[in-house]
C-alpha positions as CSV (number, residue, x, y, z in Angstrom):
1,M,-12.2,13.5,18.1
2,F,-15.2,15.4,16.7
3,S,-17.6,18.0,17.9
4,L,-21.4,17.8,18.1
5,R,-21.9,21.4,18.8
6,D,-22.0,22.7,15.2
7,L,-23.6,19.6,13.7
8,K,-27.1,20.1,12.1
9,M,-29.9,17.7,12.4
10,S,-30.0,17.4,8.6
11,E,-26.3,16.3,8.7
12,V,-27.0,13.8,11.5
13,K,-29.7,12.3,9.4
14,N,-27.5,12.1,6.3
15,E,-24.7,10.6,8.3
16,T,-26.9,8.0,9.9
17,L,-28.5,6.9,6.6
18,A,-25.0,6.8,5.0
19,G,-23.8,4.6,7.9
20,F,-26.8,2.2,7.3
21,V,-25.9,1.8,3.6
22,V,-22.2,1.3,4.5
23,A,-23.1,-1.4,7.1
24,V,-25.3,-3.4,4.6
25,S,-22.8,-3.0,1.8
26,M,-19.9,-4.3,4.0
27,I,-21.6,-7.7,4.6
28,P,-21.1,-9.3,1.1
29,E,-17.4,-8.3,0.9
30,A,-16.5,-9.1,4.5
31,V,-18.0,-12.5,4.1
32,G,-16.5,-13.1,0.6
33,F,-13.0,-12.1,1.7
34,S,-13.2,-14.4,4.7
35,L,-14.1,-17.4,2.5
36,V,-11.2,-16.4,0.1
37,A,-8.8,-16.7,3.1
38,G,-10.3,-20.0,4.1
39,L,-11.7,-18.4,7.4
40,S,-15.1,-18.3,9.0
41,P,-17.3,-15.4,7.6
42,I,-17.8,-14.2,11.2
43,V,-14.1,-13.4,11.4
44,G,-14.4,-11.0,8.5
45,L,-17.5,-9.4,9.9
46,H,-15.8,-8.9,13.3
47,T,-12.8,-7.4,11.5
48,A,-15.0,-4.9,9.7
49,F,-16.6,-3.9,13.0
50,I,-13.5,-3.4,15.1
51,I,-11.3,-1.6,12.6
52,G,-14.2,0.3,11.1
53,F,-15.2,1.5,14.6
54,V,-11.7,2.5,15.7
55,T,-10.8,4.3,12.4
56,A,-14.2,6.1,12.4
57,L,-13.4,7.5,15.8
58,F,-9.7,8.3,15.6
59,G,-8.7,8.1,11.9
60,G,-7.1,10.8,9.8
61,K,-10.0,11.2,7.3
62,P,-13.6,11.6,8.5
63,G,-15.9,9.6,6.3
64,M,-13.3,7.0,5.2
65,V,-14.5,3.5,5.9
66,S,-12.2,0.6,6.9
67,G,-12.9,-3.1,6.9
68,A,-11.8,-6.5,5.7
69,A,-9.9,-5.8,2.5
70,G,-9.0,-8.0,-0.4
71,S,-5.4,-6.8,-0.6
72,I,-4.6,-7.9,2.9
73,V,-6.5,-11.2,2.6
74,V,-4.3,-12.2,-0.3
75,V,-1.2,-11.7,1.9
76,L,-2.8,-13.8,4.6
77,M,-4.0,-16.6,2.4
78,S,-0.8,-18.7,2.3
79,L,-0.1,-17.9,6.0
80,A,-3.5,-19.2,7.1
81,A,-3.2,-22.3,4.9
82,Q,0.3,-23.2,6.1
83,H,0.3,-22.2,9.8
84,G,-3.3,-21.6,10.8
85,M,-5.3,-18.9,12.5
86,G,-2.9,-18.5,15.4
87,Y,-0.1,-17.2,13.2
88,V,-2.6,-15.0,11.3
89,L,-3.5,-13.3,14.6
90,W,0.1,-12.8,15.5
91,A,0.7,-11.2,12.0
92,T,-2.2,-8.9,12.6
93,I,-0.9,-7.8,16.0
94,F,2.6,-7.2,14.7
95,A,1.2,-5.3,11.6
96,G,-0.8,-3.1,13.8
97,V,2.3,-2.2,16.0
98,F,4.3,-1.4,12.9
99,Q,1.6,0.9,11.6
100,I,1.4,2.7,15.0
101,L,5.2,3.2,14.9
102,I,5.1,4.5,11.3
103,G,2.5,7.1,12.4
104,V,4.2,8.0,15.7
105,F,7.5,8.6,13.9
106,R,5.7,10.4,11.0
107,L,7.1,7.9,8.4
108,G,3.8,7.8,6.4
109,K,5.4,9.9,3.7
110,F,7.9,7.1,2.9
111,I,5.0,5.0,1.6
112,R,5.1,7.3,-1.4
113,L,8.4,5.7,-2.3
114,V,6.4,2.7,-3.6
115,P,6.2,3.5,-7.4
116,L,3.0,3.6,-9.2
117,P,3.8,0.7,-11.7
118,A,4.4,-1.5,-8.6
119,I,1.1,-0.4,-7.1
120,H,-0.6,-1.1,-10.4
121,G,1.1,-4.5,-10.6
122,F,0.1,-5.8,-7.2
123,V,-3.5,-4.4,-7.6
124,N,-3.8,-6.3,-10.9
125,G,-2.3,-9.4,-9.3
126,L,-4.7,-9.1,-6.4
127,A,-7.6,-8.9,-8.7
128,I,-6.5,-12.1,-10.5
129,V,-5.7,-14.0,-7.3
130,I,-9.2,-13.2,-5.9
131,M,-10.9,-14.1,-9.2
132,L,-9.1,-17.5,-9.2
133,A,-10.2,-18.1,-5.6
134,Q,-13.8,-17.6,-6.6
135,L,-13.5,-19.8,-9.7
136,H,-12.0,-22.6,-7.5
137,M,-14.9,-22.3,-5.0
138,I,-17.6,-22.6,-7.6
139,A,-15.8,-25.1,-9.9
140,G,-17.7,-28.4,-10.4
141,Q,-20.8,-27.1,-8.6
142,G,-23.0,-27.7,-11.7
143,P,-25.2,-25.5,-14.0
144,L,-27.3,-24.2,-11.1
145,M,-24.3,-22.6,-9.4
146,Y,-23.1,-21.1,-12.6
147,G,-26.5,-19.7,-13.4
148,L,-26.9,-18.0,-9.9
149,V,-23.4,-16.6,-10.3
150,L,-24.3,-15.1,-13.7
151,L,-27.5,-13.7,-12.2
152,A,-25.5,-12.0,-9.4
153,I,-23.1,-10.4,-11.9
154,L,-26.0,-9.2,-14.1
155,V,-27.7,-7.5,-11.1
156,V,-24.5,-5.8,-10.0
157,V,-23.9,-4.5,-13.5
158,V,-27.4,-3.4,-14.4
159,F,-28.9,-2.2,-11.1
160,P,-26.9,1.0,-10.8
161,K,-28.4,2.0,-14.2
162,L,-31.9,1.8,-12.6
163,T,-31.3,3.3,-9.2
164,K,-28.6,4.1,-6.7
165,V,-30.8,4.0,-3.6
166,I,-29.1,0.9,-2.4
167,P,-25.6,-0.5,-3.3
168,A,-25.6,-2.9,-6.3
169,S,-23.8,-5.5,-4.3
170,L,-26.6,-5.6,-1.8
171,A,-29.2,-5.7,-4.5
172,A,-27.5,-8.8,-6.1
173,L,-27.3,-10.5,-2.6
174,I,-31.0,-9.9,-2.0
175,A,-32.0,-11.0,-5.5
176,V,-30.0,-14.2,-5.7
177,S,-30.8,-15.1,-2.1
178,A,-34.5,-14.6,-2.8
179,V,-34.3,-16.9,-5.8
180,A,-32.3,-19.6,-3.9
181,I,-34.3,-19.5,-0.7
182,G,-37.7,-18.9,-2.3
183,F,-37.4,-21.9,-4.6
184,N,-35.5,-24.0,-2.1
185,L,-32.7,-24.6,-4.5
186,H,-30.1,-27.1,-3.6
187,T,-27.0,-24.9,-3.9
188,L,-24.0,-24.3,-1.7
189,R,-24.7,-21.9,1.3
190,V,-22.4,-19.9,3.5
191,G,-23.5,-22.0,6.4
192,D,-22.2,-25.1,4.6
193,L,-18.7,-23.8,4.6
194,A,-18.2,-22.7,8.2
195,D,-19.9,-22.1,11.5
196,I,-21.3,-18.6,11.6
197,A,-22.8,-18.5,15.1
198,G,-23.2,-14.8,15.7
199,A,-21.7,-13.2,18.8
200,L,-19.8,-10.2,19.9
201,P,-16.0,-10.5,19.4
202,H,-14.2,-11.4,22.6
203,F,-10.7,-11.0,23.9
204,S,-8.4,-14.0,23.4
205,L,-4.6,-14.3,22.9
206,P,-3.5,-16.2,19.8
207,V,-3.1,-19.9,20.5
208,A,0.2,-20.1,18.5
209,P,3.2,-19.9,20.9
210,F,5.2,-16.7,21.1
211,N,8.7,-17.9,20.2
212,L,11.5,-17.2,17.8
213,E,10.2,-19.6,15.2
214,M,6.8,-17.9,15.1
215,I,8.4,-14.5,14.9
216,K,10.6,-15.5,11.9
217,V,7.5,-16.7,10.0
218,V,5.2,-13.8,11.0
219,V,7.3,-10.7,10.8
220,P,7.7,-10.6,6.9
221,Y,4.0,-11.1,6.5
222,A,3.3,-8.4,9.2
223,V,5.6,-5.8,7.5
224,V,3.9,-6.3,4.1
225,I,0.4,-6.2,5.7
226,A,1.3,-2.9,7.4
227,L,2.7,-1.4,4.2
228,V,-0.1,-2.7,1.9
229,G,-2.7,-1.6,4.4
230,L,-1.2,2.0,4.5
231,I,-0.7,2.2,0.8
232,E,-4.3,1.3,0.1
233,S,-5.6,3.6,2.9
234,L,-3.5,6.6,1.8
235,L,-4.5,6.1,-1.8
236,T,-8.2,6.0,-0.7
237,M,-7.5,9.1,1.3
238,T,-6.2,10.9,-1.7
239,V,-9.3,10.0,-3.7
240,L,-11.6,11.3,-0.9
241,D,-9.4,14.5,-0.5
242,E,-10.2,15.3,-4.2
243,M,-13.9,14.5,-3.6
244,G,-14.3,16.5,-0.5
245,G,-11.7,19.2,-0.7
246,H,-10.3,18.7,2.8
247,K,-7.0,17.0,3.2
248,G,-6.7,14.1,5.6
249,N,-3.9,13.3,8.0
250,G,-1.9,10.3,6.9
251,N,0.1,9.8,10.1
252,R,-3.1,10.0,12.3
253,E,-4.7,7.4,10.0
254,S,-1.7,5.1,10.3
255,I,-1.9,5.2,14.2
256,A,-5.7,4.6,14.1
257,Q,-5.4,1.8,11.6
258,G,-2.5,0.3,13.7
259,A,-4.6,0.5,16.9
260,G,-7.6,-1.2,15.1
261,N,-5.5,-4.0,13.7
262,T,-3.8,-4.6,17.1
263,L,-7.3,-4.9,18.6
264,C,-8.3,-7.1,15.7
265,G,-5.5,-9.6,16.5
266,L,-6.4,-9.6,20.2
267,F,-10.0,-10.2,19.5
268,G,-9.6,-13.1,17.0
269,C,-9.8,-11.2,13.8
270,F,-7.5,-10.6,10.8
271,A,-6.1,-7.3,9.7
272,G,-8.0,-4.7,7.7
273,C,-7.6,-1.3,6.1
274,A,-9.5,1.4,4.2
275,M,-11.9,0.2,1.6
276,I,-12.2,2.5,-1.4
277,G,-15.5,1.2,-2.6
278,Q,-17.3,1.6,0.7
279,S,-15.6,4.9,1.4
280,I,-16.9,6.3,-2.0
281,I,-20.3,4.9,-1.2
282,N,-20.3,6.6,2.2
283,F,-19.2,9.9,0.7
284,S,-21.8,9.6,-2.1
285,S,-24.5,8.9,0.4
286,G,-23.7,12.1,2.4
287,G,-21.4,10.6,5.0
288,R,-18.6,13.2,5.4
289,G,-18.0,13.0,9.1
290,R,-17.3,10.4,11.8
291,I,-20.9,9.6,12.7
292,S,-21.5,7.7,9.5
293,G,-18.5,5.4,10.1
294,I,-19.5,4.8,13.7
295,V,-23.1,4.1,12.8
296,G,-22.0,1.7,10.0
297,A,-19.7,-0.3,12.4
298,V,-22.3,-0.5,15.1
299,L,-25.1,-1.6,12.8
300,L,-22.8,-4.2,11.3
301,I,-22.1,-5.9,14.6
302,L,-25.8,-5.7,15.4
303,F,-26.6,-7.5,12.1
304,V,-24.1,-10.2,13.1
305,V,-25.4,-10.8,16.5
306,S,-29.1,-10.8,15.6
307,L,-29.1,-12.0,12.0
308,S,-26.3,-14.6,11.9
309,G,-28.8,-17.5,11.3
310,Y,-29.9,-15.7,8.1
311,I,-26.3,-15.1,7.0
312,G,-25.8,-18.8,6.9
313,L,-28.6,-19.1,4.4
314,L,-26.9,-16.9,1.9
315,P,-26.0,-18.7,-1.3
316,V,-22.3,-18.8,-2.1
317,A,-23.1,-18.1,-5.7
318,A,-24.3,-14.6,-4.8
319,L,-21.0,-13.8,-3.0
320,A,-18.9,-15.3,-5.8
321,G,-20.8,-13.2,-8.4
322,I,-20.3,-10.0,-6.4
323,M,-16.6,-10.8,-5.8
324,L,-16.0,-11.4,-9.6
325,V,-17.4,-8.0,-10.3
326,V,-15.1,-6.6,-7.5
327,C,-12.2,-8.3,-9.2
328,Y,-13.1,-6.7,-12.5
329,N,-13.4,-3.3,-11.0
330,T,-10.2,-3.7,-8.9
331,F,-8.1,-4.5,-12.0
332,E,-6.3,-1.4,-13.3
333,W,-7.5,-1.6,-16.9
334,S,-6.1,1.8,-17.7
335,S,-2.7,0.4,-16.9
336,L,-3.0,-2.0,-19.8
337,R,-3.9,0.8,-22.2
338,R,-0.9,2.8,-21.0
339,L,1.4,-0.2,-21.2
340,R,2.8,0.5,-24.6
341,R,3.4,4.2,-23.8
342,M,5.1,3.5,-20.5
343,P,8.9,3.6,-20.3
344,K,10.1,0.0,-20.7
345,A,11.4,-0.1,-17.1
346,D,8.0,0.9,-15.6
347,A,6.2,-1.6,-17.8
348,L,8.6,-4.3,-16.8
349,V,8.1,-3.5,-13.1
350,M,4.3,-3.7,-13.4
351,V,4.4,-7.0,-15.3
352,I,6.9,-8.6,-12.9
353,V,4.9,-7.6,-9.8
354,T,1.6,-8.9,-11.3
355,V,3.2,-12.3,-12.1
356,I,4.9,-12.6,-8.7
357,T,1.6,-11.7,-7.0
358,I,-0.2,-14.5,-8.8
359,F,2.4,-17.2,-8.5
360,T,3.8,-16.4,-5.0
361,D,2.2,-13.9,-2.7
362,L,1.7,-10.2,-2.3
363,A,4.5,-10.0,0.3
364,V,7.2,-11.0,-2.2
365,A,5.6,-9.0,-5.0
366,V,5.6,-5.6,-3.0
367,I,9.2,-6.1,-1.9
368,S,10.3,-7.2,-5.4
369,G,8.6,-4.2,-7.0
370,V,10.2,-1.7,-4.7
371,I,13.7,-3.3,-5.1
372,I,13.4,-3.5,-8.9
373,S,12.2,0.1,-9.2
374,A,15.0,1.3,-7.0
375,L,17.6,-0.5,-9.1
376,V,16.1,0.8,-12.3
377,F,16.1,4.4,-10.8
378,A,19.7,3.9,-9.7
379,W,20.7,2.7,-13.2
380,Q,19.0,5.6,-14.9
381,Q,20.6,8.2,-12.5
382,A,24.1,6.6,-12.8
383,R,25.2,9.0,-15.5
384,I,28.1,11.4,-14.6
385,R,29.9,13.2,-17.4
386,I,32.4,16.0,-18.0
387,R,30.2,18.9,-19.1
388,E,33.1,21.2,-20.0
389,H,36.9,20.8,-20.1
390,K,39.3,23.7,-20.3
391,T,43.1,23.7,-20.3
392,K,45.3,26.7,-20.0
393,G,49.0,26.2,-19.6
394,E,49.6,23.9,-16.6
395,L,46.0,24.1,-15.4
396,T,43.0,21.9,-16.4
397,V,39.5,22.5,-15.2
398,Y,36.8,19.8,-15.4
399,K,33.2,20.8,-14.9
400,L,31.1,17.7,-14.0
401,D,27.4,17.0,-14.4
402,G,25.4,14.3,-12.7
403,P,25.3,12.7,-9.2
404,L,28.3,10.9,-7.8
405,F,27.1,7.8,-5.8
406,F,27.6,4.0,-5.9
407,G,25.9,3.6,-9.2
408,S,28.1,6.2,-11.0
409,S,31.4,5.8,-9.1
410,A,32.9,3.3,-11.7
411,A,32.0,5.6,-14.6
412,F,33.5,8.6,-12.7
413,A,36.8,6.9,-12.4
414,E,36.9,6.2,-16.1
415,L,36.5,9.9,-17.1
416,F,40.0,10.9,-16.1
417,K,43.5,10.0,-17.4
418,P,46.1,11.5,-14.9
419,Q,49.0,10.8,-17.2
420,N,47.5,13.0,-19.9
421,D,46.6,16.0,-17.7
422,P,48.9,18.9,-16.8
423,H,50.4,19.5,-13.3
424,N,47.4,21.3,-11.8
425,V,43.9,19.8,-12.0
426,V,40.6,21.2,-10.8
427,L,37.3,19.4,-10.5
428,D,34.3,21.7,-10.5
429,F,31.3,20.1,-8.7
430,A,28.8,22.9,-9.3
431,G,26.7,20.6,-11.5
432,T,27.0,17.5,-9.4
433,R,26.8,16.2,-5.9
434,V,28.5,13.5,-3.8
435,M,25.6,11.4,-2.6
436,D,27.2,8.6,-0.5
437,S,30.3,7.0,0.8
438,S,30.9,5.3,-2.6
439,G,31.2,8.8,-4.1
440,V,33.7,9.8,-1.4
441,E,35.8,6.7,-2.0
442,A,35.7,7.4,-5.7
443,I,37.2,10.9,-5.1
444,D,39.7,9.3,-2.7
445,K,40.9,6.8,-5.4
446,L,41.1,9.5,-8.1
447,T,43.2,11.9,-5.9
448,A,45.5,9.0,-5.1
449,R,46.0,8.4,-8.8
450,Y,46.9,12.0,-9.5
451,L,49.3,12.1,-6.5
452,E,51.0,9.0,-7.7
453,A,51.4,10.7,-11.1
454,G,53.0,13.7,-9.2
455,K,50.1,16.1,-9.8
456,T,47.8,18.1,-7.7
457,I,43.9,18.0,-7.7
458,R,41.6,20.5,-6.2
459,L,37.8,20.3,-5.6
460,R,35.5,23.4,-6.2
461,H,31.9,24.3,-5.6
462,L,31.0,21.4,-3.4
463,S,27.8,21.8,-1.5
464,S,27.8,21.8,2.3
465,D,26.6,18.3,2.7
466,C,29.2,17.1,0.2
467,V,31.9,18.8,2.2
468,S,30.6,17.2,5.4
469,L,30.7,13.7,3.8
470,L,34.3,14.3,2.8
471,K,35.3,15.6,6.3
472,K,33.6,12.6,7.9
473,A,35.8,10.3,5.6
474,G,38.8,12.0,7.3
475,P,42.2,10.4,6.5
476,F,40.5,7.9,4.2
477,C,39.9,10.6,1.6
478,S,42.7,12.7,0.0
479,H,41.3,16.0,-1.3
480,E,42.1,19.7,-1.3
481,L,39.2,22.1,-1.3
482,D,39.6,25.2,-3.4
483,D,36.3,27.0,-3.0
484,P,36.4,30.8,-3.0
485,E,35.2,32.8,-0.1
486,Y,31.8,34.4,-0.8
487,Y,30.7,37.7,1.0
488,V,27.5,39.7,1.0
489,A,28.0,43.3,-0.4
490,E,27.5,45.9,2.3
491,D,27.1,49.6,1.9
492,T,30.2,50.3,4.0
493,L,32.4,48.4,1.6
């Protein structure tokens, strides 16, 4: 886990102070994201405590902070609205199990298959969805609400220019709350939206029945929650690796995050993941080890238990203003600047994923982005050609270039005209590879065409894995290998 032997008192002090800052800075976003999902603020605070504590102890990157994250809340919004909290808890448990399995089988590296345009697309869509949720919450509340929201935004933007002793979001929460409570303004409060009676989280199985119908609804959400959580966590880890110089362990983080989310589901909370804003705050405040995360989680739950009555007095305008700034900072503005210079396929993927995120949900958007990117990649790679063509007497040699797989098998067949070739034909695969069974079948059909024309065909310079594919095809593939024997020169020869 971690060792206290080599820890200096100055480091303990820095870690403790950083943990205090993290705990306080988690409150606005945990409460805000809970309201976005239509759930009690206490649920979000409990989520931040449980997953924050577990990942601080066992996570793959000391100093990285996990909690209730907007990317996962957006996935859960429609599930909570349509099926209720019971289904949200089951989705959280399943997502945690999936993340544990990904870490145990060391599959974290496959998260990198999600292309950057798709990531930018659903991050931008996420920011827009959260912004729309805030606007919906404050719409029709009158000039007082709008004024307090603008005050919160102003404090968040201006305060870091004055001092960075405390987080800007906390300063905004304090300032707007002081105005609303001090002048007894009649504005919407957190306590008006939901019961926030503070207590420790307690074990309770989801009330939704465990049956096939529930599983069919929950599993797609759980898969996307698991993947989105890991993507955001691994991206956060990459940023912290660059800041701290020590590389984190992605598979270990996946297991810890999965364990935390499983516990969240069993203790009445929704799923969470790493939070890049709080993680950077922690690092910048001197929290480079596990103590800061543990202190932050413990202080957070103490705030909930002892100060829940005061949390109910917080004006919704303060949280809405903070969340609007979070939306602005979450949106990848640099992606818009690069949009014109991107390849058209990447730009299309980013725009489509953003639109799908806004009008459907993040689950469909992530899957669509991966599928579209994979199809675009397959289309771009589906180029096989004859690099060189030599004919001498009754022998023709074709040197090929490009991969032979399902996307290029049709083009491969159109390259050759058996009736126009001499009796002996050689296909040189030094510049290409047979990637899948579609490529094997394409070779089979081509050799059949040459045999029907009364001609022979031989394959040269196939890689070992290509030969293995052809051998596995057995009688279904007609071919004749003609690779020369290669020997290592020895002194005795």
